[in-house]
Each structure stands twice: as structure tokens, then as C-alpha cells.
C-alpha positions in Angstrom: 191.8 36.6 -158.3 190.9 40.3 -158.2 192.7 41.1 -155.0 195.9 39.3 -156.7 195.7 41.2 -159.8 195.3 44.3 -157.5 198.3 43.6 -155.5 200.2 43.0 -158.8 199.1 46.4 -160.1 200.4 48.0 -157.0 203.6 46.4 -156.6 204.3 47.2 -160.6 203.5 51.1 -160.0 205.2 51.4 -156.9 208.5 49.4 -158.3 208.3 50.3 -161.7 212.1 51.8 -161.8 213.2 48.1 -160.8 211.3 46.1 -163.4 212.7 48.5 -166.1 216.2 47.7 -164.8 215.5 44.1 -164.6 214.2 44.1 -168.0 217.4 45.5 -169.6 219.5 43.7 -167.5 217.9 40.3 -168.8 218.3 41.7 -172.4 221.8 42.5 -171.9 222.6 39.1 -170.2 220.5 37.2 -173.3 222.6 39.0 -176.0 225.6 38.5 -174.3 225.2 34.9 -173.8 223.6 34.3 -177.1 226.2 36.3 -179.4 229.2 35.1 -177.1 228.7 31.3 -178.3 230.5 32.0 -181.5 233.6 33.3 -180.5 233.4 31.7 -176.9 234.3 35.0 -175.2 231.4 35.9 -173.5 233.1 38.8 -171.4 234.2 40.8 -174.4 230.9 40.2 -176.1 229.1 41.1 -173.2 231.2 44.2 -173.0 230.4 45.1 -176.8 226.8 44.4 -176.5 226.7 46.8 -173.4 228.2 49.9 -175.4 225.3 49.1 -178.0 222.3 49.1 -175.1 222.5 52.9 -174.3 221.4 53.8 -178.1 218.8 50.7 -177.8 217.4 52.2 -174.3 217.3 55.6 -175.9 215.5 54.5 -178.9 213.0 52.3 -176.9 211.9 55.1 -174.5 211.6 57.9 -177.4 209.2 55.6 -179.0 207.4 54.8 -175.5 207.2 58.4 -174.3 207.3 60.8 -177.1 206.3 59.2 -180.6 203.3 56.8 -178.9 201.7 59.5 -176.6 202.2 62.4 -179.1 201.4 60.7 -182.2 199.6 57.2 -181.8 197.2 58.4 -178.8 196.2 61.6 -180.9 195.8 59.8 -184.0 198.3 61.4 -186.2 199.5 57.6 -187.9 201.3 59.3 -190.9 203.6 61.5 -188.5 204.1 58.5 -186.5 205.3 56.2 -189.4 207.5 59.1 -190.5 209.5 59.8 -187.2 209.6 56.3 -186.6 211.6 55.8 -189.8 214.0 58.5 -188.7 214.4 57.1 -185.2 215.2 53.7 -186.5 217.4 55.0 -189.1 219.2 57.4 -186.5 219.5 54.2 -183.9 221.2 52.1 -186.5 223.6 54.9 -187.5 224.4 55.5 -184.2 225.0 51.8 -183.3 227.0 51.3 -186.5 229.1 54.2 -185.2 229.6 52.7 -181.7 230.4 49.2 -183.4 233.2 50.7 -185.5 234.7 52.6 -183.0 235.0 49.6 -180.6 236.7 47.7 -183.2 239.1 50.4 -184.1 239.7 50.9 -180.2 240.1 47.0 -180.1 242.6 47.1 -182.9 244.6 49.6 -181.4 244.8 47.8 -178.4 245.7 44.7 -180.3 243.0 42.7 -179.0 242.6 40.2 -182.0 240.0 38.1 -180.6 237.6 40.7 -180.9 237.3 41.8 -184.6 234.5 42.5 -186.9 234.7 38.9 -188.1 233.8 37.3 -184.7 230.4 39.3 -184.5 227.5 39.1 -186.9 227.0 42.6 -186.7 224.2 42.8 -189.1 222.4 40.5 -187.5 223.3 41.8 -183.8 221.8 45.4 -185.0 218.6 44.0 -186.6 218.3 41.9 -183.2 218.4 45.1 -181.0 215.6 46.5 -183.2 213.7 43.5 -182.4 214.2 44.6 -178.7 212.9 48.5 -179.3 209.9 46.9 -181.2 209.2 44.5 -178.1 209.3 47.6 -175.9 206.9 49.4 -178.1 204.7 46.7 -178.0 204.6 46.2 -174.2 204.2 50.2 -174.0 201.1 49.6 -176.9 199.4 46.8 -174.5 199.9 48.8 -171.3 198.2 51.8 -173.3 195.3 49.7 -174.6 194.7 48.3 -170.9 194.3 51.8 -169.5 192.2 52.7 -172.3 190.3 49.7 -171.2 190.3 50.6 -167.9 189.1 54.1 -168.0 186.5 53.1 -170.5 185.0 50.6 -168.1 185.0 53.3 -165.4 183.3 55.9 -167.7 180.7 53.2 -168.2 180.0 52.4 -164.7 179.9 56.0 -163.9 177.4 56.6 -167.0 175.0 53.7 -165.7 175.0 55.1 -162.0 174.5 58.7 -163.1 171.7 57.1 -165.5 170.2 55.2 -162.8 170.1 58.0 -160.3 168.5 60.4 -162.8 165.7 57.6 -163.5 165.1 57.5 -159.8 165.0 61.2 -159.4 162.5 61.1 -162.1 160.3 58.6 -160.5 160.7 59.8 -156.9 159.0 63.2 -157.3 156.5 61.7 -159.8 155.3 59.4 -156.8 155.9 61.9 -154.2 153.3 64.2 -155.9 150.5 61.4 -156.1 151.1 60.5 -152.5 150.9 64.0 -151.4 147.6 64.6 -153.4 146.1 61.3 -151.3 147.4 63.3 -148.1 145.7 66.4 -149.4 142.4 65.2 -150.1 142.4 63.4 -146.5 143.0 66.5 -144.5 140.8 68.3 -146.7 138.1 65.7 -145.9 138.7 66.0 -142.4 139.0 62.3 -142.2 140.3 60.3 -139.0 142.5 58.1 -141.5 144.8 61.3 -141.8 147.3 60.1 -139.2 147.6 56.6 -140.8 148.3 57.9 -143.9 151.1 60.4 -142.8 152.3 57.4 -141.0 152.4 55.4 -144.2 153.6 58.4 -146.2 156.4 58.9 -143.8 157.6 55.2 -143.9 157.7 55.3 -147.9 159.8 58.6 -148.0 162.1 57.1 -145.6 162.3 54.0 -148.3 162.6 56.2 -151.2 165.5 58.3 -149.5 167.3 55.1 -148.4 166.7 53.0 -151.6 167.9 55.7 -153.8 171.5 55.0 -152.7 171.1 51.3 -153.2 171.4 49.6 -156.4 169.2 46.6 -155.0 166.7 46.2 -152.0 165.2 42.9 -150.4 161.8 42.3 -152.1 159.9 42.1 -149.3 161.0 45.9 -148.4 159.8 47.0 -151.6 156.3 44.9 -151.2 155.5 46.5 -147.7 155.8 50.0 -149.5 153.9 49.0 -152.3 151.1 47.9 -149.7 151.5 51.2 -147.9 151.2 52.8 -151.6 148.1 50.8 -152.0 146.6 51.4 -148.7 147.1 55.2 -149.4 145.5 55.1 -152.9 142.5 53.0 -151.0 141.8 55.9 -148.8 141.2 58.1 -151.8 139.4 56.1 -154.1 137.5 54.0 -151.6 134.9 51.5 -153.2 135.9 52.6 -156.7 138.7 50.2 -156.8 139.2 46.7 -155.9 142.7 45.6 -155.4 143.4 41.9 -155.2 147.0 40.7 -154.3 148.6 37.5 -154.3 152.2 36.4 -153.0 153.9 32.6 -153.2 156.7 31.0 -153.2 160.1 32.0 -151.6 160.4 35.5 -151.9 162.6 36.3 -149.1 165.7 35.2 -151.3 165.2 37.8 -153.9 166.2 41.2 -154.3 164.8 43.8 -156.6 165.9 47.1 -158.3 164.2 50.0 -155.8 160.9 51.6 -157.0 160.3 49.0 -159.5 157.4 47.5 -158.2 155.8 50.7 -157.0 156.3 52.1 -160.5 154.1 49.2 -161.6 151.3 49.7 -159.0 151.5 53.5 -159.5 151.1 53.2 -163.1 148.0 50.7 -162.6 146.4 53.5 -160.3 146.9 56.5 -162.6 145.9 54.7 -165.8 143.6 52.3 -164.7 141.6 54.0 -161.7 142.4 57.9 -162.0 140.6 58.8 -165.5 137.8 56.3 -165.2 134.2 56.7 -163.8 132.9 53.9 -161.9 134.3 50.5 -160.6 137.7 49.5 -161.2 139.9 46.6 -160.6 143.8 46.1 -160.2 145.3 42.5 -159.7 148.8 42.5 -158.4 150.6 38.8 -158.4 154.5 38.2 -157.1 155.0 34.4 -157.4 158.4 32.2 -157.8 158.2 29.6 -160.3 161.4 27.3 -160.8 163.8 30.0 -159.5 162.4 32.7 -161.5 160.3 35.6 -160.3 157.3 36.7 -161.9 155.3 39.7 -161.4 152.0 40.7 -163.1 150.1 43.6 -162.8 146.6 44.1 -164.5 144.1 46.5 -164.4 140.9 47.9 -166.1 140.9 49.7 -169.1 138.3 51.7 -171.4 140.2 52.2 -174.6 143.2 54.1 -173.6 146.9 53.5 -174.1 148.5 53.5 -170.5 151.9 51.9 -171.8 153.2 55.1 -173.5 153.8 57.1 -170.1 157.2 58.0 -168.4 156.8 55.5 -165.9 157.3 52.6 -167.9 159.6 54.0 -170.1 161.6 54.8 -167.3 161.1 51.4 -165.9 162.4 49.9 -169.1 165.7 52.0 -168.8 166.0 50.7 -165.0 165.5 46.9 -165.9 168.3 47.2 -168.7 170.7 48.8 -166.5 170.2 46.5 -163.7 169.7 43.4 -165.2 170.8 43.5 -168.8 169.3 40.5 -170.7 168.3 38.8 -167.3 164.3 40.0 -167.4 161.6 39.9 -169.5 158.9 42.8 -169.8 156.0 42.3 -171.6 153.4 45.3 -171.9 150.0 44.5 -173.7 146.0 45.2 -173.9 144.5 41.9 -173.8 141.4 43.4 -175.1 139.7 47.3 -174.3 138.9 46.5 -170.8 142.4 45.2 -169.7 145.6 46.2 -169.8 148.5 44.1 -167.9 152.4 44.5 -167.3 154.0 41.1 -167.1 158.1 40.6 -165.7 160.0 37.9 -165.2 163.3 38.1 -163.5 165.5 35.2 -164.5 167.1 34.4 -161.2 167.3 35.8 -157.3 170.2 38.4 -157.4 
């Protein structure tokens, strides 16, 4: 259907002049037949109507290509009404002059079957005004459609820019934390540093490529979450216990990039980093009734981790990507536990 609409738009754009010619030819033929029925002299009536057509065409294009763009589009409605009134009066005056001169010429040529009595001149003139208003209406619909398309294009561009901005905020923040992990290992001259460098390399490659995509396979995101957790465990060692649970057919899902990494990063940042002693994180991803349930809970001791930039950016990203097709709950169940629950209503 979209291809058909695109094809029609292309044809209309390239053959616009032909459509105009066909429109006015149809109007001429319609009025010639309609008014010719009264005197059964279709050829002369068509000739008379044809003499009036230049005035109608000029008035229509004056409305569409001067008055509407200059006054309606710019919001100067009073001037539009004033100039429209003058334009209509001028068009009526010219049509009456054309009609009068036509009948005088017909009288000189003694064409008796073409007289003012044979044509309802006032109804004819008013009918031509209807054609002018029809042309104006078509132009207004065209302007409305163009403005709607332009608005949708701007809205999409705005959303894409906001998503790129959000990713730009997330990625450096994530990179800063992982580089701190690597710095810690190198200062300790740990044999685990090469593995950490490899995991960090994979994550950076993922970040660079995922930033170009609106959605990524869920399994790719989960793999990088695993790399992130591994790097953090190298840093915190026995200070934190991380439990992960994945269940269901997760391969059919895609997800916005960095969403899960943001959640796990937030858990480490607020549930492990500022606390002394043993801490814990539980990370659950499961499918239930064609819904994707994501839950991350972590230890907490009276702090309020739900107001950070990470979760605020996550809310904005979810809103742009999923609209109303998600549920996000952030809660402190008690003084010792903080949790984030995310439900995506369907596989994308």
C-alpha cells in the first residue's frame, strides 16, 4: 500500500501539468453539457463556457499560488478575506463583461439561438465560483498534507536526535566505569588483565555498532551484560554476589541497545560501589505469555538510587522506543533492597 501511494505521488509530481489540463478540460465539458441541455445547442454553449474559463482559471490560480501562500500560510487571515473579496468581485465583473460582449457579437452576427434568455447567466457565474472554491479546497488539502508530512518528518528526526543524545550520555558513562575496572587490574598487575581487555574490546565494539541501531537482538545485549558483570566481579571480587536467571524463548526478542547494561550498571553503581561489606545483585530475564519480564534487584542501605541520570535516560529511551508498550517500576522494597522491574509487552 505504501509503495502504491509513493508511486502515485511520484506520478503526480512528474505529471502535475497534465493533471491540471485534465481537471480544467473536465470542468469545461461538464458545464458545457449541463448548461447546453437547456437550449439543446451544446456546441455554442461549450463555446460560451470556454470564453469564461480563462477568468475562472486565473482566479483559481491567483488564490492557490498567491493569496493562500502569502496570507493563509502566514496567518494573516483578515488580509486574505479582504483580498479574496476583491478577487471574487473582479472575477464576476470580468465574467459579466465577457458574457455581455459575447451576446453583443452574437446579436451582430444574428445568431438568435444564442441569447441571454437561453442561458441562466447568474447561475452560470455562481457555478463558476464553485469551481474556484473547489480548486482552493484542493490546494488547502494539499498544503495540509504537506505540512502533516513535514511535521512527521521533523518529529522522527527529533526522536532520532534525542535517542542519539541519550546513547551519547550512556556510552561515555559506561566507558568511564569499565576503564576504571581495567585501571584497577593493571595497577595490581593481575593476570586477569588480558581477559578484561578482551571483554572491554567486545563491549566497545558492541557500543559502537549498537549506537547505529534502534533495536538489537536480546541475546547480544545479554552477552555484553555478561561481559560487564565479569569486569565488575574482577574489581569487587567477593564483595558482591551476582545471580542471573534467564528463561523462555529469548532469541525471538530484540531490545533497545544499552537498556539492560544501564540497569546492571545502575545496580553496581548504587548497590555495590558506595557500600562496605558484602552486597548482592539479582538479575532475571524471562518470558511469560509473550511478554518479556526483566527484573534487577540489589542491596541497599538507606540510599535512594532511583534518581540518577542512568535511570532518567532509560525512561526517555523506553518512551521513544516502545511508547505505551512497556511498564517500568522502580521501588525501594525496604531499607535493604532496591529493585527495577521492566515489562516489554511483546517481541518486536
